[in-house]
N, C-alpha and C positions, 0 to 999 in steps of 0.2 A: 438110850438111843437118841440123844438129842443132838448128835453131831452132824457133820456134813460129809457127803460122799462126792469125790471128784471122779466122774465117769468119762472115759475116753473111748471113742470108737477106733479100734485098731485093725479090724478086718472088715472087708467090704460086705454090704448087704446083697450084692449081686448073687443070684442063684439061691438065695435063702427063702424059706417059706414065708408066706404073707404074714403069718402070726409073728414071726421074729421082726419083720419090717415094721409092723404096727407097734410093737413094744419099743423098738428103738426110736421111732418117731414120737411116741408118747413121752419118752424121756427127753426129747429135744435133740436127739442125735440124728443128723441128716447127712453129714459129709465125713469122710475118712479123716482121722487124726484130729477131729474136733472134740472138745471137752465141755462138759456141763457140770455145775455144782448143784446137787439136789440134797434136800433134807433127808437124813437117815431115818426112814420110817419102814415099817414092815411091808407096805405096799411097794415101795421102791426096791427093797431088798428082794422081793418076789420077782419083780421085773428083771432085775439084774441076774437072778438065778436062771431065767429063761434064755438069756443071751450071753451067759458068762464066757462062752467060747469066742465071742466077737468083741468084747470090751475089756478094758483095764480099769480096775477100781482102786482108788486110794482113799483112805479115811483121813479126814481132817478133824482137828480138835475143835 
């Protein structure tokens, strides 16, 4: 799991629980259609699982 994940926010945070908003902010996602590249670690994978319905994830080599 030493790769990189490209995570994009594809659905709005509006109306979502505060837990979801905190997870997205923790990953560095603040605006719609913005993307961040994060290291593929178990903690990041867990954060993605919490908000999988709001983001798009791509694996990079």
